[in-house]
Residue frames as a rotation matrix with the C-alpha (Angstrom) as fourth column:
MET 1
0.573 0.818 -0.053 0.00
0.820 -0.573 0.019 -0.02
-0.015 -0.054 -0.998 0.03
ARG 2
0.432 -0.440 -0.788 2.82
0.211 -0.799 0.562 2.34
-0.877 -0.409 -0.252 0.85
HIS 3
-0.602 -0.749 0.278 4.52
0.382 0.036 0.923 1.74
-0.701 0.662 0.265 -2.47
CYS 4
-0.163 0.688 0.707 1.35
0.979 0.027 0.200 2.43
0.118 0.725 -0.678 -4.35
LEU 5
0.821 0.394 -0.412 0.83
0.477 -0.871 0.119 5.82
-0.312 -0.294 -0.903 -2.68
LEU 6
0.043 -0.876 -0.481 4.46
0.067 -0.478 0.876 6.71
-0.997 -0.070 0.038 -3.32
ALA 7
-0.638 -0.283 0.716 4.06
0.665 0.267 0.698 5.80
-0.389 0.921 0.018 -6.92
ILE 8
0.374 0.852 0.366 0.88
0.916 -0.402 0.001 7.95
0.147 0.335 -0.931 -7.21
ALA 9
0.720 -0.099 -0.687 2.60
0.247 -0.888 0.387 10.88
-0.648 -0.448 -0.615 -5.55
VAL 10
-0.417 -0.900 -0.124 5.65
0.137 -0.197 0.971 10.71
-0.898 0.388 0.206 -7.92
ALA 11
-0.435 0.332 0.837 3.30
0.900 0.170 0.401 10.37
-0.009 0.928 -0.373 -10.97
MET 12
0.631 0.776 -0.025 1.30
0.776 -0.631 -0.002 13.41
-0.018 -0.018 -1.000 -9.94
THR 13
0.381 -0.588 -0.714 4.42
0.107 -0.739 0.665 15.50
-0.919 -0.330 -0.218 -9.16
THR 14
-0.678 -0.705 0.206 6.00
0.319 -0.030 0.947 14.74
-0.662 0.708 0.245 -12.58
THR 15
-0.123 0.722 0.681 2.65
0.987 0.021 0.157 15.44
0.099 0.692 -0.715 -14.34
LEU 16
0.803 0.404 -0.438 2.34
0.504 -0.852 0.138 18.83
-0.318 -0.331 -0.888 -12.69
VAL 17
-0.009 -0.868 -0.496 5.99
0.090 -0.495 0.864 19.73
-0.996 -0.037 0.083 -13.41
VAL 18
-0.728 -0.290 0.621 5.62
0.585 0.210 0.784 18.86
-0.358 0.934 0.016 -17.08
ALA 19
0.001 0.880 0.474 2.17
0.987 -0.076 0.139 20.44
0.158 0.468 -0.869 -17.49
VAL 20
0.755 0.202 -0.624 2.89
0.370 -0.917 0.152 23.89
-0.541 -0.345 -0.767 -15.89
PRO 21
0.622 -0.544 0.563 4.83
0.492 -0.288 -0.822 26.12
0.610 0.788 0.088 -18.41
ALA 22
-0.207 -0.831 -0.517 7.92
0.976 -0.211 -0.052 27.80
-0.066 -0.515 0.854 -17.34
GLU 23
0.727 0.420 -0.543 7.71
0.464 -0.884 -0.063 31.42
-0.506 -0.206 -0.837 -16.44
ALA 24
0.446 -0.627 0.639 9.64
0.682 -0.224 -0.696 33.74
0.579 0.747 0.328 -18.80
GLY 25
-0.234 -0.759 -0.608 12.41
0.963 -0.268 -0.035 35.80
-0.136 -0.593 0.793 -17.45
PRO 26
0.432 0.372 -0.821 12.20
0.311 -0.917 -0.252 39.61
-0.847 -0.146 -0.512 -17.09
TYR 27
0.650 -0.145 0.746 12.72
0.720 -0.193 -0.666 41.62
0.241 0.970 -0.021 -20.26
SER 28
-0.418 -0.884 -0.211 15.59
0.908 -0.412 -0.073 44.08
-0.023 -0.222 0.975 -20.48
TYR 29
-0.993 -0.077 0.087 14.77
0.069 -0.993 -0.092 47.60
0.094 -0.085 0.992 -19.47
GLY 30
-0.579 0.815 -0.023 11.18
0.026 -0.009 -1.000 46.72
-0.815 -0.579 -0.015 -18.63
GLN 31
-0.244 0.456 -0.856 10.15
-0.949 -0.294 0.113 46.38
-0.200 0.840 0.504 -22.29
ARG 32
0.218 0.416 0.883 8.15
-0.076 0.909 -0.410 43.40
-0.973 0.023 0.230 -23.62
GLN 33
-0.811 -0.538 0.230 8.86
0.121 0.231 0.965 41.78
-0.573 0.810 -0.122 -26.91
THR 34
0.202 0.852 -0.483 6.69
-0.606 -0.279 -0.745 42.64
-0.770 0.443 0.460 -29.89
CYS 35
-0.644 -0.353 0.679 6.16
0.212 0.770 0.602 39.96
-0.735 0.531 -0.421 -32.51
VAL 36
0.069 0.587 -0.807 4.83
-0.823 -0.424 -0.378 40.29
-0.564 0.690 0.454 -36.03
VAL 37
0.013 0.067 0.998 3.70
0.338 0.939 -0.067 37.44
-0.941 0.338 -0.010 -38.35
LYS 38
-0.104 -0.222 -0.969 5.02
-0.769 -0.601 0.220 37.99
-0.631 0.768 -0.109 -41.87
THR 39
0.723 0.404 0.561 4.03
0.098 0.743 -0.662 36.04
-0.684 0.533 0.498 -44.94
VAL 40
-0.226 -0.905 -0.360 6.96
-0.601 -0.161 0.783 35.03
-0.767 0.393 -0.507 -47.14
LYS 41
0.875 0.483 0.036 6.47
-0.244 0.504 -0.828 33.77
-0.418 0.716 0.559 -50.71
THR 42
-0.258 -0.963 -0.084 9.21
-0.685 0.121 0.718 31.59
-0.681 0.242 -0.691 -52.16
TYR 43
0.474 0.381 -0.794 9.44
-0.863 0.383 -0.331 29.09
0.178 0.842 0.510 -54.98
GLY 44
0.630 -0.181 0.755 10.05
-0.287 0.849 0.443 25.32
-0.722 -0.496 0.483 -54.59
ALA 45
-0.319 -0.906 0.278 12.40
-0.129 0.332 0.934 23.13
-0.939 0.262 -0.223 -56.47
TYR 46
-0.437 0.291 0.851 9.87
0.846 0.453 0.280 22.59
-0.304 0.843 -0.445 -59.30
GLY 47
-0.893 0.058 0.447 8.81
0.169 -0.876 0.452 26.23
0.417 0.479 0.772 -59.54
ARG 48
0.091 0.964 -0.249 5.74
0.721 0.109 0.685 25.91
0.687 -0.241 -0.685 -57.35
VAL 49
-0.137 -0.069 0.988 4.86
-0.391 -0.913 -0.118 28.82
0.910 -0.403 0.098 -55.05
VAL 50
-0.070 0.100 -0.992 5.43
0.795 0.607 0.005 28.11
0.603 -0.788 -0.123 -51.38
ILE 51
0.122 0.229 0.966 4.02
-0.269 -0.929 0.254 30.44
0.955 -0.291 -0.052 -48.85
LYS 52
-0.250 -0.338 -0.907 5.40
0.762 0.510 -0.400 30.47
0.598 -0.791 0.131 -45.33
LYS 53
0.760 0.425 0.492 4.30
-0.005 -0.753 0.658 32.38
0.650 -0.503 -0.570 -42.27
VAL 54
-0.207 -0.922 -0.328 7.40
0.643 0.124 -0.756 33.61
0.737 -0.367 0.567 -40.27
ARG 55
0.842 0.464 -0.275 7.22
0.488 -0.437 0.755 35.11
0.230 -0.770 -0.595 -36.79
ILE 56
-0.144 -0.877 0.458 9.64
0.469 -0.468 -0.749 38.00
0.871 0.107 0.479 -36.19
CYS 57
0.767 0.356 -0.534 10.19
0.629 -0.252 0.735 39.20
0.127 -0.900 -0.417 -32.67
LYS 58
0.031 -0.737 0.675 12.10
0.177 -0.661 -0.729 42.31
0.984 0.142 0.110 -31.59
């Protein structure tokens, strides 16, 4: 019974550690990052148009 409770406690702890996202560190000079999603059009190996969305953060 004791081993079962220990196993449940370890499983719950690891689940909570993995499920909770890490908190981001402070930004320099109190400013937050600004991100913009930009659409980039390129051509593939066979000349087909490939559209990608790229996230640019400053």
